[in-house]
C-alpha positions in Angstrom: 5.1 7.3 -32.6 2.6 7.3 -29.7 -1.0 6.2 -30.2 -3.9 6.5 -27.7 -7.2 4.9 -28.3 -9.9 7.5 -27.4 -12.6 5.4 -25.6 -13.7 7.6 -22.8 -14.5 11.3 -22.5 -17.0 11.5 -25.4 -20.4 13.2 -25.4 -23.1 12.6 -28.1 -26.1 14.5 -29.4 -28.4 12.9 -32.0 -29.8 15.5 -34.3 -28.8 18.4 -36.5 -27.2 21.6 -35.4 -26.9 25.0 -37.1 -23.1 24.6 -37.1 -20.2 23.6 -35.0 -20.5 26.6 -32.8 -23.6 25.1 -31.3 -21.5 22.2 -30.0 -19.8 24.6 -27.6 -22.1 27.6 -27.2 -23.6 26.5 -23.9 -20.1 26.6 -22.3 -19.8 30.3 -23.1 -23.5 30.9 -22.2 -24.1 28.3 -19.5 -27.3 29.9 -18.1 -29.1 30.4 -21.3 -31.7 28.3 -23.1 -29.1 27.0 -25.5 -28.4 23.8 -23.5 -28.6 20.6 -25.5 -29.1 17.1 -24.1 -25.6 15.8 -24.6 -25.2 12.1 -23.5 -21.9 10.7 -22.2 -20.8 7.7 -24.3 -17.9 5.5 -24.8 -16.5 4.4 -28.2 -17.3 2.6 -30.4 -20.8 4.2 -30.5 -23.6 3.9 -32.9 -26.7 6.1 -32.6 -28.8 3.4 -34.4 -28.0 0.8 -31.8 -31.7 0.1 -31.1 -34.0 1.8 -33.7 -33.0 -0.3 -36.7 -34.9 -3.2 -35.1 -37.6 -1.3 -33.3 -40.8 -2.7 -34.7 -42.7 0.6 -34.4 -40.4 3.2 -35.8 -38.4 3.9 -38.9 -34.7 4.1 -38.1 -33.1 7.5 -37.8 -31.0 8.7 -40.8 -29.5 12.0 -40.2 -26.6 13.8 -38.4 -25.3 13.0 -35.0 -22.6 15.0 -33.2 -19.8 14.0 -30.9 -17.5 16.2 -28.8 -14.3 15.6 -26.8 -11.9 17.8 -25.0 -8.4 16.6 -25.9 -5.5 17.2 -23.5 -2.6 17.1 -26.0 0.9 16.3 -24.9 3.0 15.7 -28.1 6.4 14.5 -26.9 8.1 15.4 -30.2 9.4 19.0 -30.7 7.8 20.3 -33.8 5.8 17.0 -34.0 2.5 16.4 -35.6 -0.8 15.5 -33.9 -3.1 13.3 -35.9 -6.5 11.6 -35.4 -7.1 8.2 -37.0 -10.7 7.3 -37.5 -11.3 3.6 -38.2 -14.8 4.3 -39.6 -17.5 6.9 -39.3 -21.0 6.4 -40.7 -21.6 7.5 -43.2 -20.1 10.9 -43.8 -17.9 12.8 -41.4 -16.9 16.4 -40.7 -14.1 17.0 -38.2 -13.9 20.3 -36.4 -11.4 21.8 -33.9 -13.8 24.2 -32.0 -15.7 25.6 -34.9 -13.0 25.3 -37.6 -13.7 22.7 -40.2 -10.5 20.6 -40.6 -11.6 17.7 -42.8 -14.6 16.1 -44.6 -14.8 12.4 -45.4 -17.3 10.5 -47.4 -17.6 6.7 -46.8 -18.6 4.9 -43.7 -16.1 2.0 -43.7 -12.6 3.0 -44.7 -10.1 4.6 -42.3 -8.9 8.1 -42.6 -6.5 10.4 -40.7 -6.8 14.1 -39.8 -3.9 16.4 -38.8 -5.0 18.8 -36.1 -1.6 20.3 -35.3 -2.0 23.8 -36.4 -5.7 24.0 -35.5 -5.0 22.9 -31.9 -2.5 25.8 -31.6 -4.9 28.3 -33.0 -7.7 27.4 -30.6 -5.4 28.1 -27.6 -6.2 31.8 -28.2 -9.7 31.1 -27.0 -9.7 31.6 -23.2 -12.1 28.7 -22.7 -9.7 26.2 -24.3 -6.2 27.3 -23.4 -5.7 23.9 -21.6 -7.5 21.6 -24.0 -8.4 21.2 -27.6 -12.2 21.0 -28.3 -12.9 18.4 -30.9 -16.3 18.0 -32.6 -17.2 15.3 -35.1 -20.4 15.3 -37.1 -21.4 11.9 -38.3 -24.2 11.8 -40.9 -26.1 8.8 -42.4 -28.7 10.8 -44.2 -30.1 9.3 -47.4 -28.1 10.4 -50.4 -28.6 8.7 -53.8 -25.1 9.9 -54.9 -23.2 7.9 -52.3 -22.6 4.2 -51.7 -23.9 1.9 -50.4 -27.4 2.3 -51.7 -30.3 2.8 -49.3 -32.1 -0.1 -51.0 -29.4 -2.4 -49.8 -30.4 -5.3 -47.6 -28.6 -3.8 -44.5 -28.7 -0.7 -42.5 -26.5 2.3 -43.1 -25.5 3.0 -39.5 -24.5 6.4 -38.2 -22.0 7.2 -35.5 -18.4 6.8 -34.4 -18.9 3.0 -34.6 -15.3 2.1 -34.9 -12.3 3.1 -32.8 -10.7 6.6 -32.9 -7.0 7.0 -32.1 -4.9 10.1 -31.1 -1.5 9.8 -32.6 1.7 11.8 -31.9 4.4 11.6 -34.6 7.6 13.5 -35.3 7.7 16.1 -38.0 8.5 13.4 -40.5 7.3 9.9 -39.9 6.2 6.6 -41.5 2.7 6.7 -42.9 2.3 3.2 -44.5 4.3 0.0 -45.1 3.4 -2.5 -47.8 4.9 -5.9 -47.9 4.7 -7.3 -51.4 5.0 -11.1 -51.5 5.6 -12.6 -55.0 7.1 -15.4 -56.9 6.1 -17.8 -54.2 6.7 -21.6 -54.2 7.6 -24.1 -51.6 11.2 -23.4 -52.4 11.3 -19.6 -52.1 9.4 -16.3 -52.0 10.4 -12.8 -53.0 9.6 -10.2 -50.3 9.7 -6.5 -51.2 9.1 -3.9 -48.5 7.7 -0.5 -49.6 7.1 2.5 -47.4 5.4 5.9 -47.6 6.2 8.9 -45.5 4.1 11.5 -43.7 5.9 14.7 -44.2 3.5 17.7 -44.4 6.2 20.3 -43.7 8.4 18.9 -46.5 11.3 18.3 -44.1 14.5 17.7 -46.1 16.8 16.3 -43.4 18.4 12.9 -44.1 16.7 9.8 -42.7 18.0 6.5 -41.5 15.7 3.6 -42.5 16.0 0.2 -40.9 13.9 -2.7 -42.2 13.7 -6.0 -40.3 12.1 -9.2 -41.2 11.3 -11.9 -38.7 10.0 -15.5 -39.3 6.9 -16.9 -37.6 9.1 -18.0 -34.6 10.2 -14.4 -34.1 13.8 -14.9 -35.4 15.4 -12.2 -37.4 16.0 -13.3 -41.0 16.9 -10.0 -42.7 18.0 -6.5 -41.8 18.6 -3.6 -44.2 19.8 -0.2 -43.2 20.2 2.9 -45.4 20.7 6.6 -45.1 18.5 8.5 -47.6 16.6 11.7 -48.5 12.9 12.0 -47.9 10.7 10.8 -50.8 7.2 11.0 -52.1 4.8 8.1 -52.5 5.8 4.4 -52.0 9.4 3.5 -52.1 11.3 0.3 -51.7 13.2 -0.1 -48.4 14.2 -3.7 -48.6 14.2 -6.8 -50.9 14.7 -10.3 -49.6 14.3 -13.8 -51.1 13.2 -16.3 -48.4 14.3 -19.9 -48.9 11.8 -22.7 -48.0 9.2 -20.3 -46.6 6.6 -21.3 -44.0 3.5 -21.2 -46.1 0.3 -19.6 -44.7 -2.9 -21.6 -44.8 -6.0 -22.5 -42.9 -4.3 -25.3 -40.9 -1.0 -23.5 -40.4 -1.5 -19.7 -40.6 2.2 -18.8 -40.3 2.8 -15.1 -40.0 6.0 -13.3 -40.7 6.8 -9.8 -39.3 8.2 -6.8 -41.0 9.3 -3.7 -38.9 10.4 -0.5 -40.6 12.2 2.0 -38.3 12.6 5.7 -39.4 15.1 7.9 -37.5 15.7 11.6 -38.1 16.7 14.7 -36.2 13.0 15.1 -35.4 12.6 11.7 -33.7 12.0 8.1 -34.5 8.9 6.1 -35.5 8.4 2.5 -36.5 5.6 0.5 -38.1 5.3 -3.2 -37.7 3.2 -5.3 -40.2 2.5 -9.0 -40.3 2.4 -10.8 -43.6 2.0 -14.3 -44.9 3.6 -16.3 -47.7 1.1 -18.2 -49.8 0.1 -18.6 -53.4 -3.3 -19.5 -54.9 -5.2 -20.0 -58.1 -8.8 -20.1 -59.2 -8.3 -22.5 -62.0 -10.1 -21.8 -65.2 -13.1 -24.3 -65.4 -11.7 -25.9 -62.3 -11.3 -25.8 -58.5 -9.3 -23.5 -56.2 -5.8 -24.3 -55.1 -3.8 -22.9 -52.2 -0.1 -23.5 -52.1 -0.3 -25.9 -55.0 -3.0 -28.2 -53.5 -6.8 -28.2 -54.0 -8.7 -26.6 -51.2 -12.5 -26.6 -51.1 -13.4 -23.2 -49.8 -15.9 -23.8 -47.0 -17.2 -20.4 -46.0 -19.7 -18.0 -44.5 -20.2 -14.3 -44.5 -20.5 -11.5 -42.0 -21.8 -8.0 -41.4 -20.4 -5.8 -38.6 -23.7 -5.7 -36.7 -24.7 -6.9 -33.2 -27.6 -6.9 -30.8 -27.7 -3.8 -28.6 -24.9 -1.9 -30.3 -25.8 -1.9 -34.0 -22.6 -1.2 -36.0 -20.5 -0.4 -32.9 -19.1 -3.9 -32.3 -16.4 -3.9 -29.6 -13.1 -5.6 -30.2 -14.2 -8.4 -27.9 -17.4 -8.9 -30.0 -15.5 -9.0 -33.2 -13.0 -11.5 -31.7 -15.8 -13.7 -30.4 -17.5 -13.8 -33.8 -14.4 -14.7 -35.8 -13.5 -17.4 -33.2 -17.0 -18.8 -33.6 -16.7 -18.9 -37.4 -13.4 -20.8 -37.0 -15.0 -23.1 -34.4 -17.8 -23.9 -37.0 -15.0 -25.2 -39.2 -15.0 -22.6 -41.9 -11.9 -21.7 -43.8 -13.3 -18.8 -45.7 -15.3 -15.7 -45.0 -16.7 -13.0 -47.2 -16.9 -9.6 -45.6 -20.1 -8.2 -47.0 -20.7 -5.6 -48.2 -18.0 -3.2 -47.2 -14.5 -2.8 -45.9 -14.5 -4.1 -42.3 -12.5 -3.3 -39.3 -8.7 -4.0 -39.3 -9.2 -6.2 -36.2 -11.4 -8.6 -38.2 -8.7 -8.9 -40.9 -6.0 -9.4 -38.2 -8.1 -12.3 -36.8 -8.6 -13.8 -40.2 -4.8 -13.8 -40.6 -4.3 -15.5 -37.2 -7.1 -18.0 -37.6 -6.4 -19.0 -41.2 -9.6 -17.7 -42.7 -9.4 -16.8 -46.4 -11.2 -13.6 -47.2 -13.2 -11.8 -49.9 -13.4 -8.2 -49.0 -15.4 -5.7 -51.1 -16.4 -2.1 -51.5 -20.1 -1.1 -50.9 -21.1 -0.6 -54.5 -24.2 -2.5 -53.9 -27.5 -2.2 -55.9 -29.1 0.9 -57.2 -27.2 1.6 -60.4 -24.3 4.0 -61.1 -24.4 7.6 -60.0 -22.6 10.8 -61.0 -18.9 11.7 -60.9 -19.0 12.2 -57.1 -20.5 8.7 -56.7 -17.9 7.2 -58.9 -15.1 9.1 -57.2 -16.3 7.8 -53.8 -16.3 4.2 -55.1 -12.8 4.5 -56.5 -11.6 6.2 -53.3 -13.0 3.4 -51.2 -11.3 0.7 -53.4 -8.0 2.6 -53.1 -8.4 2.9 -49.4 -9.3 -0.8 -48.9 -6.3 -2.0 -50.9 -3.9 0.5 -49.3 -5.1 -0.2 -45.7 -5.5 -4.0 -46.0 -2.7 -4.7 -48.4 -0.6 -6.9 -46.0 -3.2 -9.3 -44.9 -2.5 -12.8 -46.3 -6.0 -13.8 -45.6 -7.4 -11.6 -48.4 -7.4 -13.3 -51.8 -10.2 -11.4 -53.5 -11.1 -7.8 -53.9 -14.8 -7.5 -54.4 -15.8 -4.7 -56.7 -19.6 -4.9 -56.4 -22.7 -6.8 -55.3 -26.0 -7.1 -57.2 -25.1 -4.3 -59.6 -27.8 -5.5 -61.9 -30.4 -4.3 -59.3 -31.6 -0.9 -60.3 -33.7 1.6 -58.4 -31.7 4.7 -57.4 -31.9 6.7 -60.6 -34.4 7.3 -63.4 -31.8 5.6 -65.8 -30.0 2.3 -65.7 -27.1 2.2 -68.1 -25.5 -1.2 -68.4 -22.7 0.0 -70.7 -21.8 2.7 -68.1 -21.8 0.1 -65.3 -19.6 -2.2 -67.4 -17.2 0.6 -68.2 -16.9 1.6 -64.5 -16.5 -2.0 -63.4 -13.6 -2.4 -65.8 -12.0 0.8 -64.4 -12.2 -0.7 -60.9 -10.9 -4.0 -62.1 -7.9 -2.4 -63.8 -7.1 -0.2 -60.8 -7.2 -3.3 -58.4 -4.7 -5.2 -60.7 -2.4 -2.2 -61.1 -2.1 -1.6 -57.4 -2.2 -5.2 -56.3 -1.4 -7.7 -59.0 -1.0 -10.5 -56.4 -4.8 -10.8 -55.8 -7.9 -11.2 -58.0 -11.1 -9.4 -58.4 -14.7 -10.6 -58.0 -18.3 -9.6 -58.0 -21.5 -11.3 -57.1 -24.7 -11.3 -59.3 -24.3 -9.1 -62.3 -24.4 -11.3 -65.4 -23.6 -8.5 -67.8 -20.3 -7.8 -66.0 -19.1 -11.4 -65.3 -16.6 -11.3 -68.1 -14.8 -8.3 -66.6 -13.7 -9.6 -63.3 -11.5 -12.6 -62.5 -13.9 -14.6 -60.4 -17.7 -14.5 -60.7 -20.4 -15.6 -58.3 -23.9 -16.0 -59.9 -27.0 -16.0 -57.8 -28.0 -19.6 -56.7 -30.6 -19.7 -53.9 -31.8 -23.3 -54.4 -34.6 -24.1 -52.0 -35.3 -20.6 -50.8 -35.8 -17.8 -53.3 -35.9 -20.1 -56.3 -35.9 -23.8 -57.2 -35.5 -26.7 -54.8 -32.4 -27.6 -52.8 -32.3 -31.2 -54.1 -31.4 -29.7 -57.5 -28.5 -27.6 -56.1 -25.7 -29.5 -57.9 -27.5 -29.2 -61.2 -28.0 -25.4 -60.8 -24.4 -25.0 -59.8 -23.0 -27.0 -62.6 -25.1 -25.0 -65.1 -23.7 -21.8 -63.8 -20.2 -23.3 -63.6 -20.3 -24.1 -67.3 -21.2 -20.5 -68.1 -18.5 -18.9 -66.0 -14.7 -19.1 -66.4 -13.9 -19.0 -62.7 -17.0 -19.9 -60.6 -17.3 -19.2 -56.9 -20.7 -19.6 -55.2 -21.4 -16.7 -52.8 -24.7 -16.7 -50.9 -27.0 -19.6 -50.3 -29.2 -20.6 -47.4 -32.6 -19.8 -45.9 -34.2 -17.7 -43.2 -34.9 -19.6 -40.0 -36.6 -18.4 -36.9 -34.6 -19.4 -33.8 -36.5 -21.9 -31.7 -39.0 -22.9 -34.4 -39.1 -26.6 -35.2 -41.5 -28.8 -37.2 -42.2 -32.5 -37.1 -42.3 -32.5 -40.9 -40.3 -29.8 -42.6 -41.6 -28.1 -45.7 -41.5 -30.4 -48.8 -44.1 -28.7 -51.0 -41.6 -28.7 -53.9 -44.3 -29.6 -56.3 -45.5 -26.0 -56.0 -42.0 -24.7 -57.0 -40.8 -24.3 -60.5 -37.5 -26.2 -60.7 -36.1 -24.6 -63.8 -32.4 -24.7 -64.8 -31.3 -21.9 -62.5 -32.1 -20.8 -59.0 -31.3 -17.1 -59.5 -32.8 -14.7 -57.0 -34.7 -11.9 -58.7 -35.5 -8.4 -57.5 -38.5 -8.6 -55.2 -38.0 -12.3 -54.2 -37.2 -11.2 -50.7 -40.7 -9.9 -50.2 -43.2 -12.0 -48.2 -45.8 -12.0 -50.9 -46.2 -11.8 -54.7 -44.1 -13.1 -57.4 -43.6 -16.8 -58.4 -44.1 -19.6 -55.8 -41.0 -20.0 -53.6 -40.1 -21.6 -50.3 -39.3 -18.2 -48.7 -43.1 -17.5 -49.0 -44.6 -20.9 -48.8 -42.2 -22.5 -46.3 -42.3 -22.8 -42.5 -39.1 -20.7 -41.7 -38.1 -23.4 -39.3 -34.7 -24.4 -38.1 -35.7 -27.9 -39.2 -36.0 -27.0 -42.9 -32.9 -24.9 -42.7 -30.8 -27.8 -41.3 -32.1 -30.1 -44.1 -31.2 -27.5 -46.7 -27.7 -26.9 -45.2 -27.2 -30.7 -44.9 -28.0 -31.2 -48.6 -25.8 -28.4 -49.8 -22.8 -29.6 -47.7 -23.1 -33.3 -48.7 -23.3 -32.3 -52.3 -20.3 -30.0 -52.2 -18.2 -32.8 -50.9 -18.5 -34.6 -54.3 -18.3 -31.6 -56.6 -14.7 -32.0 -57.5 -14.7 -29.1 -59.9 -16.0 -26.7 -57.2 -13.8 -23.8 -56.0 -16.0 -23.3 -52.9 -19.1 -21.6 -51.5 -20.0 -19.2 -48.7 -23.4 -19.6 -46.9 -25.3 -16.3 -46.3 -24.9 -15.4 -43.5 -23.1 -16.4 -40.3 -25.1 -14.1 -37.9 -28.6 -12.6 -38.2 -28.4 -8.9 -38.9 -30.7 -5.8 -39.1 -32.1 -4.6 -42.4 -34.7 -1.9 -43.3 -36.3 -4.0 -46.1 -37.7 -6.8 -44.0 -40.3 -5.4 -41.5 -42.6 -8.4 -41.8 -40.1 -11.1 -40.7 -40.8 -13.1 -37.6 -38.3 -10.9 -35.8 -39.1 -7.6 -37.6 -36.3 -5.8 -39.5 -33.9 -8.8 -39.1 -32.5 -10.9 -41.9 -32.7 -14.3 -40.1 -30.5 -16.4 -42.3 -27.8 -16.7 -39.7 -26.5 -19.9 -38.1 -26.2 -17.8 -34.9 -28.6 -15.1 -33.6 -27.6 -11.4 -33.5 -26.3 -12.0 -29.9 -24.2 -15.1 -30.8 -26.8 -17.6 -29.6 -26.1 -20.7 -31.7 -28.9 -22.1 -33.8 -29.0 -25.8 -34.7 -27.5 -25.3 -38.2 -24.2 -24.3 -36.5 -23.7 -27.9 -35.6 -24.7 -29.2 -39.1 -21.7 -27.2 -40.4 -19.5 -28.5 -37.7 -20.4 -32.1 -38.6 -19.0 -31.5 -42.1 -16.2 -29.0 -41.5 -14.8 -29.3 -38.0 -11.8 -31.5 -37.2 -12.6 -31.6 -33.5 -14.9 -34.5 -32.5 -18.4 -33.3 -31.9 -22.0 -34.6 -31.6 -25.3 -32.7 -31.3 -28.9 -33.9 -31.0 -31.0 -31.6 -33.1 -33.6 -29.6 -31.2 -32.3 -28.4 -27.9 -34.8 -25.5 -28.0 -37.6 -27.9 -29.1 -39.3 -28.1 -25.7 -42.5 -29.9 -26.8 -42.8 -32.5 -29.6 -46.1 -33.8 -30.7 -47.9 -36.6 -32.5 -50.0 -39.7 -32.1 -49.4 -42.3 -29.3 -47.0 -44.9 -30.7 -46.1 -42.8 -33.8 -42.5 -42.9 -34.8 -40.7 -39.6 -34.5 -37.4 -38.8 -36.1 -34.3 -38.0 -34.0 -31.6 -36.1 -35.9 -28.0 -36.3 -34.7 -25.2 -34.3 -36.3 -21.6 -35.5 -35.7 -18.3 -35.8 -37.5 -17.6 -39.1 -35.7 -17.7 -42.4 -37.6 -20.4 -43.8 -35.3 -23.0 -42.8 -32.7 -25.3 -44.6 -30.3 -28.6 -43.1 -29.2 -30.2 -43.7 -25.8 -33.8 -42.8 -24.8 -34.5 -42.9 -21.1 -31.4 -45.1 -20.7 -32.3 -47.6 -23.4 -30.1 -48.0 -26.4 -31.7 -47.4 -29.8 -28.8 -48.8 -31.6 -25.6 -47.7 -33.2 -25.6 -45.8 -36.6 -22.6 -45.3 -38.9 -21.9 -42.0 -40.4 -22.0 -41.7 -44.2 -21.9 -38.1 -45.5 -23.9 -39.0 -48.6 -26.7 -40.6 -46.6 -29.2 -37.7 -46.3 -30.3 -36.5 -43.9 -27.9 -36.3 -41.0 -25.3 -38.4 -42.8 -27.2 -41.5 -41.7 -27.2 -40.5 -38.0 -31.0 -40.6 -37.6 -33.3 -42.7 -35.6 -37.1 -43.2 -36.0 -38.4 -44.0 -32.5 -41.5 -44.0 -30.4 -41.6 -41.3 -27.7 -43.6 -41.7 -24.5 -46.2 -39.2 -23.5 -44.6 -36.8 -21.1 -40.9 -36.2 -20.6 -38.3 -38.2 -22.7 -34.6 -38.0 -21.9 -32.3 -38.6 -24.8 -28.5 -39.0 -24.9 -26.1 -39.7 -27.8 -22.6 -41.1 -27.5 -20.2 -40.8 -30.4 -16.7 -42.0 -30.9 -13.8 -40.8 -33.0 -10.4 -42.5 -32.5 -10.0 -42.6 -28.7 -12.2 -39.6 -28.1 -15.8 -40.0 -26.8 -18.3 -37.1 -27.1 -21.8 -36.9 -25.7 -24.9 -34.8 -25.9 -28.2 -34.8 -24.0 -31.7 -33.3 -24.4 -35.1 -33.6 -22.8 -38.4 -33.3 -24.8 -41.9 -33.4 -23.6 -44.1 -35.4 -26.0 -47.7 -34.1 -26.4 -50.4 -36.4 -27.8 -53.4 -34.3 -26.9 -54.8 -32.6 -30.0 -55.4 -28.9 -30.1 -57.6 -26.5 -32.0 -56.7 -23.0 -33.3 -55.0 -20.7 -30.7 -57.5 -18.9 -28.6 -55.6 -17.3 -25.7 -52.2 -16.6 -24.3 -50.8 -17.5 -20.9 -48.0 -15.5 -19.5 -45.5 -16.4 -16.7 -42.9 -14.3 -15.1 -39.8 -15.9 -13.5 -37.4 -13.9 -11.3 -33.9 -14.9 -12.5 -31.8 -12.5 -10.4 -32.0 -9.4 -8.4 -32.6 -7.2 -11.4 -33.9 -9.5 -14.1 -37.2 -11.3 -14.8 -38.0 -13.6 -17.7 -41.4 -13.4 -19.3 -42.7 -16.4 -21.3 -45.9 -16.4 -23.4 -47.6 -19.6 -24.6 -50.6 -20.1 -26.9 -53.5 -22.3 -25.9 -56.8 -23.3 -27.6 -60.3 -22.8 -26.2 -59.9 -26.0 -24.2 -56.6 -24.8 -22.7 -54.5 -27.3 -24.7 -51.1 -26.0 -25.6 -50.7 -25.2 -29.3 -47.1 -26.2 -30.1 -47.1 -25.1 -33.7 -48.7 -21.7 -33.2 -46.8 -18.8 -34.9 -49.0 -15.7 -34.2 -47.3 -12.4 -33.7 -47.4 -11.3 -30.0 -46.5 -8.0 -28.3 -45.1 -7.7 -24.8 -45.5 -4.7 -22.6 -44.6 -3.7 -19.1 -46.1 -1.1 -16.7 -44.8 0.1 -13.5 -41.1 -0.2 -12.5 -39.8 -2.5 -15.2 -38.1 -2.1 -18.6 -38.3 -4.6 -21.4 -34.8 -5.6 -22.7 -36.0 -5.2 -26.3 -34.8 -3.9 -29.7 -32.1 -6.5 -29.8 -33.2 -8.2 -33.0 -33.3 -11.6 -31.5 -36.0 -14.2 -30.7 -35.9 -13.3 -27.0 -35.1 -9.6 -27.5 -38.1 -8.1 -29.4 -41.3 -6.9 -27.9 -43.1 -7.7 -31.1 -42.3 -11.1 -32.4 -43.7 -14.3 -33.9 -44.3 -17.3 -31.7 -41.8 -20.1 -32.2 -43.6 -23.4 -31.5 -46.3 -21.7 -29.6 -44.1 -19.7 -27.3 -42.2 -16.4 -27.1 -40.1 -14.8 -24.4 -38.4 -11.6 -23.4 -36.4 -10.3 -20.4 -37.4 -7.5 -18.1 -34.9 -5.4 -16.2 -36.3 -4.4 -12.8 -35.2 -3.9 -9.2 -35.6 -6.7 -6.7 -38.5 -4.8 -5.0 -40.0 -3.3 -8.2 -43.8 -2.9 -8.4 -45.0 -3.6 -11.9 -46.9 -5.9 -14.2 -46.5 -7.3 -17.7 -48.9 -8.2 -20.5 -48.8 -10.0 -23.8 -51.3 -9.4 -26.6 -52.0 -10.8 -30.0 -54.7 -10.0 -32.6 -57.5 -12.4 -32.2 -56.2 -13.9 -29.0 -57.1 -13.2 -25.4 -54.6 -11.0 -23.6 -52.6 -12.3 -20.6 -51.2 -10.3 -17.7 -49.0 -11.1 -14.8 -47.4 -9.3 -11.8 -43.6 -9.0 -11.8 -42.3 -11.2 -9.0 -40.0 -9.7 -6.3 -36.6 -11.0 -5.5 -37.9 -13.1 -2.6 -39.9 -15.1 -5.2 -36.7 -16.1 -7.0 -37.0 -19.5 -8.7 
């Protein structure tokens, strides 16, 4: 088999066409008015890369077309030419010239298309005797009878946002290899290899099948050869019992390799799959065990979404994100709310991250037979395509299926029946894993593992009652796993006294999020509406959850929502509009302070971090004691302010906040330089930060001041600050501001980050954005805000570089 990743050579047109002929019509009639504005693009590509976080428009949902002229050179006589699409959002139609070859519904599962005969037929067209014209229509139009629902809390991206591969295979080839690992213990494991053929011409010639197994060191441990007839479906090719296997786990993610080689008169192909040997159990009314030992699942969750590219994350972006999750110390990740790229699963295997992967049956209710068929097809594809990943322990069957809204009816019995159908299918096709859902109480008895909704301290209740809420839910669930907890937090926003207005919040016995709680007004009092959306509050909430989880011996584990901020159509009023800001990193991987809170509990590598690196100005009275928070996994730390020791503190994870690593000190007016030194065994780690301390009081914001700093030949940084009528800086101002540029500059906006939105809330009285402009550009910038005086500034030339 020969596979080529099709990255270059693509053109894109966003909009609808009358049919596939319009993709190519201008080539036959080049001087007519039929010309369309095709754009040269590379894959992966998402045509919603910017508009989902544009504060002034509704994101585009509709068709988008791609075209490519393939130069086919199949090396196999009588071979097959196939295209493998890793994901097309959300529906796809594949054409060779104007001939429809295949339709696919579902934006997240892979599918293959055979273009062998069609590529031969198109050679009769004189325009394409030397190439094969390929057209792909991607379409993310709204459709109630598809999943995921458009009322989901994430965007349904459009485009070829995952890789496309051109594959040449012989007339008969391998299509899929499954490695079934069962009867696992520390003493042995049973390995069964099953394979499926791709044989569209029903070739009957005999085959030679060779199956090789290699251990994690690359040494061959088994080889099975046989001569056989072609077969249909999955068939066993090898069976091996491994003695004293290397067990896969978070600390030692040992990976075996299975290679199946098919040889015939038509040519040879081989598929190589990695697999792991491990066994696990979600104990009834108890914790989780991996390889016979209790493991507290410390997790987070991710969307495939990134600043500037939308759903079209590159391989390098995906790799960076999974490495960051591992660096944070997590051993588990939920892939919400859809099948994610194969590379993400490969990395989870390599890094030792256990996985919950799910289909996008998310909110809305239950649709017609087409809706249900799509759901089942996507479950079948997810299990088939990701079967061999040892990282996956749970197949997610749904999310928030108690949330109605897509249909005039809401039939709980029908939802239960369909959930049972999915559950049974998953167990029939993969009995080695378990099923799960999150937040659908009337279906919790159907699946193996259930996650109720517990948002202590954000949508409901208070975080100091987190353990009580969790225990109550644990008692009402056979196998409890807590998915989704956390809080929105605006990057760069810090407060001297985080929100503690818990007297206004009803504690209750549960902290279940209810429909509409995500809105910024209405409903019962909740921190998400009354709170400050600061990193300070978020860190305290995370800190409390993590210190509590350490002592909950019955707990299987939890996963914080979510690792990285992501775009969503249902949150236009957020400080960064259209962004769910619950991440511990921003949408461009910029770390927030909570990243280090997690590290202080989960990471094994010595670390220390002073809270508030982006907290430029602190404020208070002269002589007033101010809290310095330090997060570390070292047993002790010493704080210095302007070179003077403030004493050594010992770490105690149950001493909230900061595990006892907190100092209440006096800051001097002006600049204060802080350093912390922490020790773990023979390793010393340090961190430093500088804060300005403001004692001058301020009134309500009255005006904005804007500065422009030339950073390089083609980039300028704009920073806006709020001041009162006496020109005193307002370090707690949170007004919305809008940046604009005139002349020869371009705002680097629509990124969905604190420094990448032209319309954004101030964080501690300031906001910033970058401008792309030539070194000699003539232009100006302005910042406006309702009720405040506008500020303007000229863009500096390169000679004014600071």
